[in-house]
C-alpha positions in Angstrom: 0.0 0.4 0.1 3.1 2.3 0.4 4.4 2.1 -2.4 0.6 3.5 -4.1 1.2 7.3 -2.3 5.0 7.0 -4.5 2.4 7.2 -8.2 -0.4 7.1 -7.6 -1.9 7.3 -10.9 -0.3 3.8 -11.3 -0.3 2.1 -8.3 2.6 0.4 -7.5 2.0 -2.1 -5.4 -0.8 -3.8 -7.6 1.8 -3.8 -10.5 4.7 -4.7 -8.0 2.6 -8.0 -7.3 1.7 -8.8 -10.7 5.3 -8.1 -11.5 6.3 -10.4 -8.8 4.3 -13.1 -9.5 4.8 -13.2 -13.3 8.2 -13.9 -12.2 7.9 -17.2 -9.5 5.1 -18.3 -12.5 7.9 -18.0 -15.0 10.2 -19.8 -12.3 7.2 -22.6 -11.5 6.8 -23.2 -14.9 10.6 -24.4 -15.8 10.2 -26.4 -12.4 7.3 -28.2 -13.6 8.8 -28.4 -17.3 11.9 -29.8 -16.2 10.4 -32.5 -13.9 7.5 -34.5 -15.7 7.0 -36.8 -13.3 5.0 -34.1 -11.1 1.9 -34.4 -11.0 -0.7 -31.6 -13.0 -2.6 -31.2 -9.6 0.6 -29.6 -8.5 1.2 -27.2 -11.4 -2.6 -26.7 -11.3 -2.0 -25.8 -7.1 1.0 -23.8 -7.3 0.3 -21.8 -10.6 -2.6 -21.5 -11.3 -3.8 -21.6 -7.2 -1.0 -19.6 -5.0 0.6 -17.3 -7.9 -2.7 -16.7 -9.2 -3.9 -15.8 -6.1 -0.6 -13.5 -5.6 -1.2 -11.6 -9.1 -3.9 -9.0 -8.6 -5.9 -9.2 -12.2 -9.0 -8.2 -10.6 -7.3 -5.3 -8.9 -5.7 -3.9 -12.2 -9.0 -4.3 -13.7 -10.1 -1.8 -10.8 -7.6 0.0 -11.8 -7.7 0.7 -14.9 -11.3 1.0 -15.3 -11.0 3.9 -12.5 -8.5 5.3 -14.4 -10.8 5.3 -17.9 -13.8 6.8 -16.0 -11.6 9.4 -15.3 -11.1 10.5 -19.1 -6.9 9.3 -17.9 -7.0 7.2 -21.2 -2.9 7.8 -21.0 -2.3 6.6 -17.6 -4.7 3.7 -18.5 -3.0 2.7 -21.6 0.7 3.3 -19.4 -1.3 1.5 -16.9 -2.5 -1.5 -19.4 1.0 -2.0 -20.8 2.9 -2.2 -17.6 1.1 -4.6 -16.0 0.7 -7.2 -19.5 4.0 -6.6 -21.0 5.8 -6.1 -17.9 4.4 -9.7 -16.9 5.0 -11.2 -19.9 9.2 -10.1 -19.4 9.4 -11.1 -15.8 7.8 -14.7 -16.7 10.4 -15.3 -19.2 13.3 -13.7 -16.5 12.0 -16.8 -14.5 12.0 -19.3 -17.4 15.7 -17.7 -17.8 16.6 -18.0 -14.4 15.9 -21.3 -13.7 17.5 -21.8 -17.2 20.7 -20.2 -16.4 21.2 -22.2 -12.7 20.9 -25.3 -14.6 23.6 -24.7 -16.4 26.0 -24.2 -13.8 
């Protein structure tokens, strides 16, 4: 919550949760890909359940909707870009991290 006061147009607390969640999902995807013996239920529990709960899509949606309702389209577009592109980049970084540690 204290992050949100720093830059209220794009609440940083929500963005931080989504970026961290994206990174951890990338790590989890890589681990499950490298260990196919894990039951599919574990993948669902970890990625969809636990990490899906960490990320905050509904809060992000509400924040962007408020920006649009207030006529702050530029900030809404920036928030959408930061969350979506940032989360995808962080997920790929999580995958790359596990790959890098496998080669050490």
